[in-house]
C-alpha positions in Angstrom: 17.2 -22.8 -44.0 14.0 -23.5 -41.9 10.8 -23.8 -43.9 8.0 -21.4 -42.7 5.6 -23.4 -45.0 6.3 -26.5 -42.9 6.0 -24.9 -39.5 5.2 -27.3 -36.6 1.7 -26.7 -35.3 2.8 -26.7 -31.7 5.2 -23.7 -32.0 4.3 -21.0 -29.6 3.4 -17.7 -31.3 6.4 -15.5 -32.1 9.3 -15.1 -34.5 11.1 -18.4 -33.7 9.8 -21.6 -35.1 10.7 -25.3 -35.9 9.6 -26.9 -39.2 8.4 -30.5 -39.5 11.6 -31.8 -41.2 13.0 -32.6 -37.7 14.5 -36.1 -37.4 14.2 -36.4 -33.6 17.9 -36.3 -33.0 17.5 -34.1 -29.8 20.5 -31.9 -30.6 18.5 -28.6 -30.5 17.0 -29.5 -27.2 20.5 -29.9 -25.7 21.3 -26.3 -26.8 18.1 -24.7 -25.9 16.4 -26.6 -23.1 13.1 -25.1 -22.0 12.9 -23.1 -25.2 12.6 -26.1 -27.5 10.6 -29.1 -26.4 9.3 -32.2 -28.2 5.8 -33.5 -29.1 4.5 -37.0 -28.4 6.3 -38.2 -31.6 9.7 -36.8 -30.5 9.6 -33.8 -33.0 10.9 -30.5 -31.8 8.9 -27.3 -31.5 9.4 -23.9 -29.9 7.8 -24.1 -26.5 8.8 -20.5 -25.4 10.2 -17.5 -27.2 13.5 -16.1 -25.9 13.3 -13.3 -23.4 16.9 -12.4 -23.0 20.0 -12.1 -25.3 21.4 -15.2 -23.7 18.2 -17.2 -24.6 18.3 -15.8 -28.1 21.9 -17.0 -28.4 21.0 -20.4 -27.2 18.3 -20.7 -29.9 20.8 -19.6 -32.5 23.2 -22.4 -31.4 20.3 -24.8 -31.6 19.5 -23.6 -35.1 23.1 -23.8 -36.4 23.5 -27.3 -34.8 20.2 -28.7 -36.2 21.2 -31.2 -39.0 18.0 -30.5 -41.0 18.2 -26.7 -40.5 14.6 -26.9 -39.2 14.9 -24.0 -36.7 14.5 -20.4 -37.9 13.3 -17.0 -37.1 11.4 -14.5 -39.2 13.6 -11.7 -37.8 17.0 -12.7 -39.3 18.6 -15.2 -41.6 21.8 -15.5 -39.6 23.1 -15.1 -36.0 24.5 -11.7 -35.0 27.8 -13.5 -34.2 29.1 -17.0 -34.9 27.3 -19.7 -32.9 30.2 -22.1 -33.1 32.8 -23.1 -32.1 31.4 -22.8 -28.6 33.5 -23.4 -25.5 31.8 -25.9 -23.2 34.6 -25.9 -20.7 38.1 -24.4 -21.0 39.9 -26.4 -23.6 36.8 -28.1 -25.3 34.8 -26.6 -28.0 31.5 -27.9 -29.5 31.6 -27.5 -33.2 27.8 -27.5 -34.0 26.9 -27.9 -37.6 25.6 -31.4 -36.9 25.0 -33.5 -40.0 22.1 -35.6 -41.1 24.6 -38.3 -42.2 25.5 -38.7 -38.5 21.9 -38.4 -37.4 22.7 -35.1 -35.7 25.8 -36.3 -33.7 27.9 -33.7 -31.9 31.6 -33.2 -32.6 34.3 -31.4 -30.7 37.5 -29.5 -31.1 40.3 -29.8 -28.4 43.1 -27.3 -28.9 46.5 -28.9 -27.9 50.0 -27.5 -27.9 51.2 -30.4 -30.1 48.3 -30.2 -32.6 44.5 -29.8 -32.2 42.1 -32.7 -32.0 38.7 -33.0 -33.8 36.6 -35.8 -32.4 34.1 -37.0 -35.0 33.1 -34.6 -37.8 30.7 -31.7 -38.2 29.4 -30.5 -41.5 32.2 -28.8 -43.4 31.4 -25.1 -44.0 33.8 -22.4 -45.0 32.7 -20.1 -42.1 33.3 -22.8 -39.5 36.6 -23.7 -41.1 37.8 -20.1 -40.9 37.0 -20.1 -37.2 38.8 -23.4 -36.7 41.8 -21.9 -38.5 41.9 -19.2 -35.9 42.0 -21.8 -33.2 45.0 -23.5 -34.8 43.4 -25.9 -37.3 43.3 -29.7 -36.8 46.2 -32.1 -36.4 44.2 -35.3 -35.7 40.6 -36.2 -36.8 39.6 -38.9 -34.3 36.6 -41.0 -35.4 34.8 -42.8 -32.6 33.1 -45.3 -35.0 31.6 -45.7 -38.4 28.4 -43.7 -37.9 29.8 -40.3 -37.3 32.4 -39.9 -40.1 30.4 -37.2 -42.0 32.8 -34.7 -43.7 36.0 -35.9 -42.0 37.8 -36.2 -45.3 37.2 -32.6 -46.1 38.4 -31.4 -42.8 41.5 -33.6 -43.1 42.2 -32.3 -46.6 42.1 -28.7 -45.4 44.7 -29.2 -42.7 46.6 -32.2 -43.9 45.4 -33.9 -40.7 45.7 -37.6 -39.8 42.4 -39.4 -39.7 42.1 -42.2 -37.2 39.5 -45.0 -37.0 39.4 -48.5 -35.7 40.3 -51.2 -38.2 36.9 -52.9 -37.6 35.0 -49.8 -38.8 37.7 -48.7 -41.4 35.5 -49.3 -44.4 33.5 -46.2 -43.4 36.6 -44.0 -43.8 38.7 -45.5 -46.6 40.8 -42.4 -46.6 42.0 -42.9 -43.0 45.7 -42.5 -42.5 46.0 -44.5 -39.3 44.1 -47.4 -37.8 43.5 -48.4 -34.2 44.0 -52.2 -33.9 42.8 -54.9 -31.6 41.4 -54.3 -28.1 44.4 -52.6 -26.4 44.4 -49.0 -25.3 46.9 -46.9 -27.2 48.4 -43.4 -26.7 47.3 -41.6 -29.9 48.9 -38.2 -29.0 50.4 -36.7 -25.9 47.8 -37.0 -23.2 45.3 -38.7 -25.5 44.5 -42.4 -24.9 42.2 -44.3 -27.3 40.2 -47.1 -25.6 38.5 -49.7 -27.8 34.9 -50.2 -26.6 33.2 -52.7 -28.9 29.4 -52.9 -28.5 27.5 -50.2 -30.4 29.7 -51.2 -33.4 32.6 -53.6 -33.4 35.1 -50.8 -34.0 33.8 -48.3 -31.5 36.4 -46.4 -29.5 36.5 -43.6 -26.9 39.1 -40.9 -26.4 40.4 -40.2 -22.9 42.2 -36.9 -22.7 44.3 -35.6 -19.8 42.8 -38.1 -17.4 39.6 -36.0 -17.1 37.7 -35.7 -20.4 36.0 -38.7 -22.2 34.8 -38.4 -25.8 32.4 -41.3 -26.1 30.8 -41.3 -29.6 27.7 -43.5 -29.3 29.0 -45.7 -26.5 28.0 -43.7 -23.4 26.1 -40.5 -22.7 24.5 -38.5 -19.9 20.7 -39.1 -20.0 19.6 -35.6 -18.8 16.0 -36.7 -18.4 17.0 -39.4 -15.9 20.1 -37.8 -14.5 22.4 -40.7 -15.0 24.7 -42.4 -17.5 23.0 -44.4 -20.2 23.6 -46.5 -23.4 21.6 -46.9 -26.6 19.8 -50.1 -26.1 17.8 -49.8 -29.3 20.8 -49.1 -31.4 23.1 -52.1 -30.9 24.9 -53.1 -34.1 27.5 -55.4 -32.6 26.9 -56.9 -29.1 25.2 -55.9 -25.9 27.4 -58.3 -23.9 30.5 -56.8 -25.4 29.2 -53.3 -24.6 28.7 -54.3 -20.9 32.3 -55.4 -20.8 33.4 -52.2 -22.4 31.5 -50.2 -19.8 33.3 -52.1 -17.1 36.6 -51.0 -18.8 35.5 -47.4 -18.9 34.5 -47.5 -15.2 38.2 -47.8 -14.3 39.1 -44.5 -15.9 39.3 -41.2 -14.1 36.7 -38.9 -15.8 35.3 -35.5 -14.9 33.5 -34.6 -18.2 31.8 -36.8 -20.7 31.3 -35.5 -24.3 29.1 -37.9 -26.3 28.2 -37.9 -30.0 24.5 -38.4 -29.1 23.0 -37.5 -25.8 24.1 -34.6 -23.5 27.6 -33.6 -22.4 28.0 -33.4 -18.7 30.4 -32.3 -16.0 29.8 -35.4 -13.8 32.9 -35.2 -11.5 35.3 -38.1 -10.9 33.4 -39.4 -7.8 30.0 -39.7 -9.3 31.4 -41.0 -12.6 33.1 -43.9 -10.7 30.0 -44.6 -8.7 27.6 -44.7 -11.6 29.8 -46.5 -14.0 30.6 -49.2 -11.5 26.8 -50.0 -11.5 26.1 -49.6 -15.2 27.9 -52.7 -16.5 26.3 -55.1 -14.0 22.9 -53.5 -14.6 23.3 -54.1 -18.3 24.0 -57.8 -17.8 20.8 -58.1 -15.8 18.9 -56.4 -18.6 20.6 -58.8 -21.1 19.6 -61.8 -19.1 16.0 -60.5 -19.0 16.0 -60.1 -22.8 15.3 -56.3 -22.6 18.4 -55.3 -24.5 16.8 -56.2 -27.8 13.6 -54.2 -27.2 12.5 -51.7 -30.0 13.4 -48.1 -29.3 12.7 -44.7 -30.7 15.1 -41.9 -31.2 13.6 -39.6 -28.6 13.9 -42.4 -26.0 17.7 -42.3 -26.4 18.4 -39.0 -24.8 
């Protein structure tokens, strides 16, 4: 619950507010752009109070997604209807309930005739679980890398689901029932191809679904401030050079939508995806040669 005694001083007057426990993960600003902004330190505050039911619903999604529960309103303790799962495009639901353990990473549910997919893990709550039940539960929990494991074990226990993670990051999920191995792409389920993309971590993978959706974890995201694909230069735990090679690999895929763990989701379209991704790997190598890839970064620069 948001703390009115810790209210951010820049909040505009009105019932909605953000407290100062914000960890600069940017998740809330993805859900309520223009309503929530950030100060010079990257901390969120309410820049404008909602004026329509749609804007109020956007702020509720931001509040439920916030990993520190730093967003609140003095008018109510809970949304008038469930904020999540929220359908981003037909067939892909954001799950909200982002966790501090994953530094506010997004997770998704993809209903499938042969069993639903959960990509990375939200916070486990009974309310969200009952809504996931109504969508058919979970057959596969697909973990993109070690950072965004969160409550995957609890979700898997509820549904008897398989938990997948790459062998190089497997110590982060010792309960995993299946491991991705090596550097070869594999078909994990009908229409679902797992592509190893070492770089951010040694065991990072992405999930390419139906030749149009790409769930990227911390490997790739849409930088909505710059209007282009981007990587996390300041959060490289394995290898910048390996990540540049991984980006080249992803550039060969056909992709319409990108759904990252951090950063914004985006309907980029297959043409622009190919154009931008074809440039990104070579640009990263130029940055690497210049020594910029090891520069310090701050969380709010990522997104």
